[in-house]
C-alpha positions in Angstrom: 102.2 112.1 105.7 101.9 113.1 102.0 99.7 111.2 99.6 100.2 112.0 95.9 97.5 111.9 93.1 98.8 112.4 89.6 97.1 112.5 86.2 96.6 108.9 85.1 99.0 108.0 82.3 97.2 105.1 80.7 95.6 106.2 77.4 91.9 106.7 77.7 91.8 106.5 81.5 89.4 109.2 82.8 89.1 108.1 86.4 91.0 109.5 89.4 92.1 107.8 92.6 91.0 110.6 94.9 88.0 112.9 94.8 87.4 116.1 96.7 85.2 114.1 99.1 87.9 111.6 99.9 90.6 114.3 100.1 88.5 115.7 103.0 88.4 112.4 104.8 92.2 111.8 104.4 92.9 115.4 105.5 90.9 114.9 108.7 93.1 111.9 109.5 96.3 113.9 109.1 97.2 113.4 105.5 98.4 116.0 103.2 97.0 115.1 99.8 99.0 116.6 96.9 97.1 116.7 93.6 98.6 117.3 90.2 96.7 120.1 88.5 94.0 118.6 86.2 94.2 115.1 87.6 90.4 115.0 88.2 89.2 117.1 85.3 88.2 114.0 83.2 86.2 112.8 86.3 84.4 116.2 86.6 86.5 117.2 89.6 88.1 120.7 89.3 91.2 121.8 91.0 89.2 124.3 93.0 87.1 121.6 94.5 90.2 119.7 95.7 91.6 122.9 97.2 88.4 123.7 99.0 88.6 120.3 100.7 92.3 120.8 101.8 94.3 119.4 99.0 97.6 121.0 97.8 97.5 121.7 94.1 100.8 121.5 92.1 101.7 121.7 88.5 103.6 118.6 87.7 103.7 114.9 88.7 107.3 115.5 89.9 106.0 118.1 92.4 103.2 115.9 93.5 105.5 113.0 94.2 108.2 115.0 96.0 108.3 113.6 99.6 105.3 111.4 99.1 104.7 108.5 101.4 102.2 106.9 99.0 101.0 107.3 95.5 97.3 106.7 94.8 96.4 105.5 91.3 93.7 103.8 89.3 95.8 102.0 86.7 99.5 100.9 87.0 101.7 104.0 86.9 104.0 104.4 83.9 107.7 103.9 84.1 108.2 107.7 84.0 106.0 108.2 87.0 107.7 105.4 88.9 111.1 107.0 88.3 109.7 110.2 90.0 108.6 108.3 93.1 110.8 108.6 96.2 112.6 105.3 97.0 110.4 103.2 99.3 107.2 105.0 98.3 103.9 103.1 98.7 101.5 102.6 95.8 97.8 101.7 96.1 95.7 100.9 93.0 94.3 98.4 90.5 97.9 97.3 89.6 97.0 94.3 87.5 99.9 92.1 88.8 99.0 89.3 86.4 99.2 91.4 83.2 102.6 91.1 81.5 102.8 94.9 80.8 102.5 95.8 84.5 105.8 97.5 85.5 106.5 95.2 88.4 110.3 95.3 87.8 110.4 99.1 87.8 108.4 99.2 91.1 110.7 96.6 92.6 113.8 98.6 91.6 112.3 101.7 93.3 111.9 99.6 96.4 108.2 100.3 96.5 105.7 98.8 98.7 102.7 98.2 96.5 99.1 97.0 97.1 96.9 95.7 94.3 93.3 96.1 95.3 92.2 93.4 93.0 93.8 90.9 95.3 92.2 92.2 98.5 90.7 89.2 100.4 86.9 89.0 99.8 85.7 89.2 103.4 82.9 91.2 105.0 85.6 93.5 106.6 86.9 94.3 103.1 83.6 95.3 101.5 84.1 99.0 101.8 87.5 98.6 100.1 86.4 96.2 97.3 87.4 98.1 94.2 86.6 95.1 91.9 83.0 95.1 93.1 82.5 98.8 92.9 83.9 99.0 89.3 82.0 95.9 88.3 78.8 97.7 89.4 79.5 100.5 86.9 80.6 98.0 84.1 77.4 95.9 84.5 75.2 99.0 84.1 77.2 100.5 81.2 77.4 97.2 79.3 73.6 97.1 78.9 73.4 100.8 77.8 76.1 100.1 75.2 74.4 97.0 74.0 71.1 98.9 73.7 72.7 101.5 71.6 74.0 98.8 69.2 70.7 96.9 69.1 68.5 97.8 66.0 65.3 97.5 68.0 63.5 98.3 71.3 64.3 96.8 74.6 60.7 97.2 75.9 57.5 96.0 74.4 55.7 98.7 72.3 52.0 98.6 71.5 51.1 100.9 68.6 48.5 101.4 66.0 50.8 99.8 63.6 51.1 96.7 65.7 52.9 95.4 68.7 56.7 95.2 69.0 57.8 92.4 71.3 60.3 93.1 74.0 64.0 92.3 73.5 65.4 89.1 75.0 68.5 89.6 77.0 70.8 86.8 78.3 73.4 87.6 81.0 76.3 85.2 81.5 77.6 85.4 85.0 75.7 86.7 88.0 78.3 88.4 90.1 78.2 92.1 90.8 78.5 93.1 87.1 75.9 90.5 86.0 73.4 91.4 88.7 73.7 95.1 87.8 73.2 94.2 84.1 70.1 92.1 84.9 68.6 95.0 86.9 69.4 97.6 84.2 68.0 95.4 81.4 64.8 94.9 83.4 64.4 98.5 84.0 64.7 99.1 80.2 61.8 96.6 79.7 63.7 93.6 78.4 62.9 89.9 79.1 66.0 88.7 81.0 67.6 85.3 81.5 70.8 84.7 83.3 73.1 82.0 84.3 76.0 81.4 86.8 78.2 78.5 87.7 77.7 79.2 91.4 74.5 77.7 92.7 74.1 80.4 95.3 73.5 83.0 92.5 70.1 81.5 91.4 68.1 83.2 94.1 69.8 86.5 93.5 68.9 86.3 89.7 65.3 85.4 90.5 65.0 88.2 93.0 65.6 90.7 90.2 62.9 89.3 88.1 65.1 87.2 85.7 64.9 83.6 84.9 67.8 81.5 86.0 69.2 79.0 83.5 71.2 76.2 85.1 74.1 75.2 82.8 75.9 73.0 85.4 73.0 70.6 86.2 73.2 71.5 89.8 76.9 71.3 90.2 78.6 74.5 91.6 81.9 75.8 90.4 82.3 78.1 93.3 85.9 78.9 94.4 87.5 80.8 97.2 86.0 84.0 98.4 82.7 83.5 96.6 84.3 83.8 93.1 83.9 81.2 90.5 86.8 78.7 90.1 88.5 78.0 86.8 86.5 75.3 84.9 88.0 72.4 83.2 87.8 72.1 79.4 85.2 69.4 79.8 83.1 71.5 82.1 83.3 74.4 79.7 82.3 72.2 76.8 79.1 71.0 78.6 78.2 74.6 79.5 78.5 75.7 75.9 76.2 72.9 74.8 73.6 74.0 77.2 73.9 77.6 76.5 73.8 77.4 72.7 70.0 77.1 72.4 69.4 80.1 74.7 71.9 82.3 72.9 70.1 81.4 69.6 66.9 83.1 70.7 68.5 86.1 72.5 68.7 89.6 71.0 71.4 90.8 73.5 74.0 88.7 75.3 76.0 90.4 78.2 79.0 88.3 79.2 80.6 88.9 82.6 82.2 85.6 83.6 85.6 86.1 85.1 88.0 84.3 87.4 90.3 86.6 89.4 93.9 86.3 88.2 93.1 84.0 85.3 92.1 84.1 81.7 88.4 84.6 81.3 86.5 81.4 80.5 85.6 80.9 76.8 81.8 80.4 76.8 80.8 81.4 73.3 82.3 79.8 70.2 82.1 81.1 66.6 79.6 78.2 65.9 77.4 79.5 68.7 77.5 83.1 67.3 76.5 81.8 63.9 73.3 80.3 65.4 72.3 83.7 66.6 69.9 86.0 64.6 71.4 88.9 62.5 71.1 92.1 64.4 71.8 90.5 67.7 74.5 92.0 70.0 77.0 90.4 72.3 78.7 92.7 74.8 81.7 91.0 76.2 82.8 92.6 79.5 85.7 90.1 79.8 87.3 91.0 76.5 90.3 92.5 78.2 91.1 89.2 80.0 90.8 86.9 77.0 87.0 87.2 76.3 84.0 85.1 77.0 83.4 85.0 73.3 85.9 83.6 70.9 85.4 86.5 68.5 85.8 89.4 70.9 88.5 92.0 70.5 89.1 94.5 73.3 87.8 98.0 72.3 86.4 96.9 68.9 83.1 96.0 67.4 83.3 92.8 65.3 80.5 91.8 63.0 80.1 88.2 62.2 77.2 86.8 60.3 75.2 90.0 61.1 75.9 89.6 64.9 77.7 92.5 66.6 80.4 91.3 69.2 81.5 94.4 71.2 84.7 93.9 73.1 84.7 95.9 76.3 87.7 98.2 77.1 87.9 100.0 80.4 84.1 100.3 80.6 84.1 102.0 84.1 86.2 104.9 82.7 83.2 105.8 80.4 81.4 106.8 83.6 84.3 108.4 85.2 82.5 110.7 87.7 80.6 108.0 89.5 83.3 105.3 88.9 85.8 107.6 90.5 83.5 108.4 93.4 83.2 104.8 94.3 86.8 103.9 93.6 88.2 106.8 95.6 86.2 105.8 98.6 87.6 102.2 98.3 91.2 103.6 98.1 90.7 106.1 101.0 89.2 103.4 103.3 92.2 101.1 102.6 94.7 103.9 103.2 93.0 104.9 106.5 93.2 101.2 107.5 97.0 101.7 107.4 96.9 105.1 109.2 97.6 104.9 113.0 97.6 108.0 115.2 98.7 110.4 112.5 101.3 108.1 110.9 101.4 105.8 107.8 101.9 102.4 109.6 100.8 99.4 107.6 100.2 96.4 109.9 101.5 93.5 107.9 99.8 91.1 110.4 96.5 92.4 109.0 95.0 89.9 106.6 93.8 92.7 104.3 97.1 94.6 104.3 99.2 91.6 103.5 96.6 90.0 101.3 96.7 92.9 98.8 100.4 93.5 99.1 102.4 92.4 96.1 105.7 94.1 96.8 107.2 95.0 100.2 110.3 97.3 100.0 110.7 96.1 96.5 110.7 92.5 97.4 107.8 90.3 95.9 105.5 88.9 98.6 102.6 87.6 96.6 102.9 84.2 94.7 101.7 85.8 91.5 104.4 88.5 91.6 107.1 86.1 92.7 106.3 84.0 89.6 106.2 87.1 87.3 109.6 88.3 88.6 111.2 84.9 88.7 111.7 85.2 92.5 
C-alpha cells in the first residue's frame, strides 16, 4: 500500500495533506507514505521529520506517484499531476466538486476513485474526519486577526490619562464552527460581540461564549440537513437584510461566515447596507470565494467603499499552514484508515461515510453533483 503526497499545485496553497505525525500513524497500519521532497516545507514540516517517521522521500511528483494506491491532497490536483497518477488511483482531498475549474473530467479519464471530504456526511462518526470543520476553525480565528489589523482602532476598551477609548463592536454573521471561533477570538481581544444565525439551535452556543444573539428570522429556523443551514429564498434573505441593517450600521467590524455546502453563499450585505456603516469599519467576508456574503466582496482583495474596508477572504486556512495542516492531515489519515482493512486498501462502499464522500468510482460519477457536472 503506497500513499503519495506531492507539493500542492494551487498557487498560494501552503498546507500539506500529511504531516510527520500522520505519516507515523499510516506507517503503523501498513502504509508506505511517499512524500515529494519539499511538500511540507511551507507548513513547517521538513523532509527529515517525515523520514524520521517512516516516510520515503523522493525528488519528483512522478516518483511519488509511481505505484501509488492513493494520492492525498489538500486542493484539487492539477491536470499535470493527474496525468502522473496510475490508472485507477484513489484521491482524497477537498476536491471542490461544485467548482467549474475542478478537473473532474481528467480524474474520470484516469479512472480515478475520488473522495471529496467536503461531502462527508455530517454524523457523530464522521467528526474526526470533518475537514470542513477543522479548516473553518482556523478560518474563524484568522478572520478576526485580519480584521483587527485593518481596523484603525483598538478592539478592547482602553482607559488612559487622555481619556477612555470604548471597545470595538463586532458583529458575526453565522454561528457555525467558523463563526463561533470568530466570536471567541473577538471576545478574547476585548471586543463587544453580537452574532446571528438562521439556525435557532445556535442561540445558546452564541450566548455561552459571551456574545449577544441577534434573531433575524423571528424565531423561524432555516436549518437544513446535517445541521447546516439550508438555502434561503429571496424573500427570506430580504427580511434578514432588513433586520441586520441597523446592527451593521453601529458595528466596527463585521465577520461574515454564512455558507450553504455545495451552493452559492447567501448574499446578506448589500451596497446600501455598507453605505450606512461608519467610515473606518471593516467587513471580513469569509464566504468571498463562494460568491460572498457581501455584495461588494472580491476574493483575495480589499475593496474600500465609502470609507468601509471590505476584505474578501482567499484560502484563509493556508495563512496558518502549520496548524491547519496538522488538523487537516489528521482528518485525511483517519478517513484513509477507515478504508484500510488488515493491511490492505479496501474501501467498503456499503459504509455511509465512504460512499457519501465518493464522487468518482473507477472514473464513473457516483455523486449527483458530479453526475450533473459531467453530464452523466
